[in-house]
C-alpha positions in Angstrom: 0.0 0.0 0.0 1.2 3.5 -0.7 1.7 6.2 1.9 -1.4 8.0 0.9 -3.5 4.9 1.5 -2.0 4.2 4.9 -4.5 3.0 7.4 -4.9 4.4 10.9 -5.9 2.0 13.7 -7.1 3.5 17.0 -6.8 1.0 19.8 -5.5 0.3 23.3 -3.1 -2.6 23.9 -4.9 -3.9 27.0 -8.3 -3.8 25.2 -9.5 -7.2 24.4 -11.4 -6.4 21.2 -8.7 -3.9 20.0 -6.5 -7.0 19.7 -8.6 -8.5 16.9 -7.4 -6.1 14.2 -3.8 -6.3 15.5 -3.8 -10.1 15.1 -5.6 -9.7 11.7 -3.1 -7.2 10.4 -0.1 -9.5 11.2 -1.9 -12.6 9.8 -2.8 -10.7 6.7 0.7 -9.5 5.9 0.4 -5.8 6.7 3.4 -3.9 8.0 3.2 -1.2 10.7 4.7 2.1 9.5 4.4 1.1 5.9 0.7 0.0 5.6 -0.8 1.3 8.8 -0.1 3.4 11.9 -1.6 3.1 15.4 -2.9 5.7 17.8 -3.5 4.7 21.4 -6.7 5.7 23.2 -6.1 5.0 26.9 -9.3 3.5 28.1 -8.0 3.3 31.7 -8.0 7.2 31.6 -11.4 7.4 29.9 -9.8 8.9 26.8 -12.5 7.3 24.6 -14.9 9.8 26.0 -12.8 12.8 24.9 -15.0 14.9 22.6 -12.3 14.7 19.9 -12.5 10.9 19.9 -16.3 10.9 20.1 -16.3 12.8 16.7 -14.6 9.7 15.3 -16.6 7.1 17.1 -19.7 8.3 19.0 -20.0 4.8 20.6 -16.7 5.6 22.5 -15.2 2.2 21.7 -12.0 0.9 20.2 -10.9 -0.4 17.8 -11.5 2.1 15.1 -10.0 1.8 11.6 -9.7 4.9 9.3 -9.0 4.2 5.7 -9.2 7.3 3.6 -12.6 8.8 4.2 -14.0 5.5 5.5 -14.3 4.8 9.2 -14.9 1.4 10.6 -16.0 1.3 14.3 -16.2 -2.3 15.3 -14.4 -5.6 14.7 -17.3 -7.0 12.6 -16.6 -4.4 9.9 -12.9 -3.8 10.4 -11.7 -7.4 9.8 -13.5 -7.8 6.4 -12.2 -4.5 5.3 -8.6 -5.7 6.1 -9.2 -9.0 4.4 -10.4 -7.2 1.2 -7.1 -5.3 1.1 -4.8 -8.0 2.2 -1.8 -9.3 0.2 -2.3 -12.6 2.1 -6.0 -13.3 2.6 -6.9 -16.3 4.7 -7.2 -19.5 2.8 -10.4 -21.1 4.0 -12.7 -23.5 2.2 -16.0 -22.1 3.6 -17.5 -18.7 4.0 -17.2 -16.6 7.1 -19.5 -17.7 9.9 -20.9 -14.5 11.4 -22.8 -16.6 13.9 -19.7 -17.8 15.7 -18.3 -14.3 15.7 -21.6 -13.1 17.2 -21.5 -15.9 19.8 -17.9 -14.9 20.7 -19.0 -11.4 21.4 -22.1 -12.2 23.5 -22.4 -10.1 26.7 -23.3 -13.3 28.6 -19.6 -14.1 28.6 -18.1 -10.7 28.1 -14.4 -10.9 29.0 -14.3 -7.3 30.1 -17.0 -8.0 32.7 -15.2 -11.2 33.7 -12.1 -9.1 34.3 -13.9 -6.5 36.4 -16.4 -8.6 38.4 -15.5 -10.7 41.4 -16.5 -14.3 41.6 -16.3 -14.7 45.4 -14.9 -13.0 48.6 -11.3 -14.0 47.8 -11.6 -12.7 44.2 -13.2 -9.5 45.6 -10.3 -8.9 48.0 -7.8 -9.3 45.1 -9.8 -7.0 42.8 -10.1 -4.3 45.5 -6.4 -3.9 45.5 -5.7 -4.8 41.8 -6.5 -3.9 38.3 -10.3 -3.8 38.6 -10.2 -1.0 41.1 -7.4 0.8 39.3 -9.2 0.7 36.0 -12.5 1.9 37.4 -10.8 4.7 39.3 -8.8 6.0 36.4 -11.8 5.7 34.1 -13.9 7.6 36.5 -11.4 10.5 36.5 -11.6 10.6 32.8 -15.4 10.4 32.7 -15.7 13.2 35.3 -13.4 15.3 33.2 -15.1 14.7 29.8 -18.8 14.4 30.7 -19.3 18.2 31.0 -17.6 18.5 27.6 -19.8 16.0 25.8 -21.7 17.2 22.8 -25.4 17.6 23.5 -26.5 14.6 21.4 -24.1 12.4 23.4 -24.4 14.0 26.9 -26.9 11.5 28.3 -24.9 8.6 26.9 -21.7 9.8 28.6 -23.4 10.7 31.8 -24.9 7.2 32.0 -21.4 5.7 31.6 -20.2 8.0 34.3 -22.9 6.8 36.7 -22.4 3.1 35.9 -18.7 3.3 36.3 -19.1 5.1 39.6 -21.3 2.3 40.8 -18.5 -0.2 40.1 -15.9 2.0 41.7 -18.1 2.4 44.8 -18.4 -1.4 45.0 -14.6 -1.8 45.2 -13.7 1.3 47.3 -16.6 1.1 49.6 -18.1 -1.6 52.0 -21.1 -3.0 50.2 -23.4 -5.2 52.4 -23.5 -8.9 52.2 -26.5 -9.2 49.9 -25.0 -6.7 47.4 -21.8 -8.7 47.3 -23.6 -12.0 46.9 -25.7 -10.6 44.0 -22.5 -9.4 42.4 -20.7 -12.8 42.9 -23.7 -14.6 41.4 -23.6 -12.4 38.3 -19.9 -12.9 37.9 -20.1 -16.7 38.2 -22.8 -16.7 35.5 -20.3 -15.1 33.1 -17.9 -18.0 33.7 -20.6 -20.6 33.3 -21.6 -19.1 30.0 -18.0 -19.0 28.8 -17.7 -22.7 29.7 -20.8 -23.5 27.7 -19.4 -21.6 24.7 -16.0 -23.4 24.8 -17.5 -26.9 25.3 -20.2 -26.3 22.8 -20.0 -23.8 19.9 -16.2 -23.5 19.8 -15.5 -27.2 20.2 -17.9 -28.1 17.4 -16.6 -25.4 15.1 -13.0 -26.7 15.4 -14.0 -30.3 14.9 -15.6 -29.4 11.6 -12.2 -28.6 10.1 -9.1 -30.7 9.3 -6.8 -28.4 11.2 -6.4 -26.9 14.7 -8.2 -23.7 13.8 -11.8 -22.9 13.0 -10.4 -22.0 9.6 -8.7 -25.3 9.2 -4.9 -25.5 8.9 -4.5 -21.7 9.2 -6.6 -19.1 11.1 -9.7 -17.6 9.6 -11.5 -14.4 10.3 -13.5 -16.2 13.0 -10.3 -17.2 14.7 -9.1 -13.6 15.0 -12.1 -12.9 17.3 -12.0 -16.2 19.1 -8.4 -16.2 20.2 -8.4 -12.7 21.6 -11.5 -13.6 23.6 -9.9 -16.8 24.9 -6.6 -15.0 25.7 -8.4 -12.4 27.8 -10.4 -15.1 29.6 -7.1 -16.8 30.4 -5.8 -13.6 32.0 -9.2 -13.0 33.7 -8.5 -16.4 35.4 -5.4 -14.8 37.0 -2.9 -16.7 34.7 0.0 -14.9 33.0 -0.5 -14.0 29.4 0.3 -16.8 26.9 0.6 -19.5 29.7 1.1 -23.1 28.5 -2.0 -25.2 28.0 -0.9 -27.4 30.9 -1.8 -24.5 33.1 -4.6 -22.9 31.1 -6.9 -25.9 30.6 -7.1 -27.1 34.2 -7.6 -23.6 35.5 -10.4 -22.8 33.0 -12.1 -26.1 33.6 -12.1 -25.4 37.3 -13.7 -21.9 36.9 -16.2 -23.2 34.3 -17.9 -26.0 36.2 -15.2 -28.7 36.4 -16.1 -30.7 33.3 -13.2 -31.5 31.0 -12.7 -29.7 27.7 -12.4 -31.7 24.5 -8.7 -32.1 23.4 -9.3 -29.8 20.5 -9.3 -26.8 22.9 -5.8 -27.6 24.1 -4.7 -28.1 20.5 -6.3 -24.7 19.6 -4.5 -22.9 22.3 -1.2 -24.6 21.5 -1.5 -23.7 17.8 -1.9 -20.1 18.6 1.1 -20.1 21.0 3.1 -21.0 17.9 2.0 -18.1 15.8 3.9 -14.8 15.6 0.6 -12.8 15.3 -0.3 -14.0 18.8 3.1 -13.9 20.5 4.6 -10.8 19.0 1.5 -8.8 19.5 1.5 -9.9 23.2 -2.2 -10.7 23.0 -3.8 -11.0 26.5 
C-alpha cells in the first residue's frame, strides 16, 4: 500500500477487542509504519470519552479503523475491510461464519465483565487492590473530566457511563453489604458458566468441523481472530500470566467453568496459537 493509503488504527493494547485487528493485520501481511499506523486511546483514563474521539466514534469504543474517508468502528466491519485489502488473505474452504463471531461477542460471557467482576470473597479482595479498582478509578477520573464537555447529542450517553462506572468504583472502594456482594458474585459466576458453555459447545464443534487446529482449518480464519483474543483475555481473567502453557490454562479454566473437561481440540487450539507470531509478538492477552 502507498503512503497516501496508509490505514490508521485506533486502539489500546490492553483492550480485548482492539487486539482483533492487531492479530488480523499481522496474519494478513500488513506492516506497521508502511501500511498502517496506530494511535493509542487509553481506556484506563477514559480517553475514549474525549469529545475529539467521540467525533470519530460516537460509541466511544475501540478499535476504530480509518481508511481514507471511510471509518470502521467495530471488529465486525474492520476485519472484512482488512481482508479485502490483504496481500495474504486467509485460505479457508468455507465462507465466514458470522454466527460464531456473534457468539464470541455475546455479553453473557463478556471478557471485560469477567475481568472487572469478582466471583467470590477471595476474588473480591484481590480485585479491590488490583486492576479492577485501578481501572475503574482511572476511568472515573476521565469520565468526570469529559462528561461536562460531551456534545449535546451524546451527553446522556456519557453521563450514564459516568454513573455506571461510579457504581462499580463504589463497590470496590466502599463496603457493600453482604447481599449486594452475593448478588455481584452470582452475576460474575454466571459469566464464567456461559464461557464454559461456549467453549465446550460452539467452539469445540466449530473446530471439529475442520481438518486443522483452527476454526479456519490448517490456518486461522476471520472467525479465529475474534475467538483467540476472547480466549486469551479469559485466560488472564483467570489470573494466569498471558500466553501461559496449555498445561496451566486448561485445568484452570475447567475449574472456573464448572469442572467438566474440555475436548482435546481446545488444548490443540491454544497450543496452535502459541506457535504463531501474530499471537506472540502482539502480546495478546
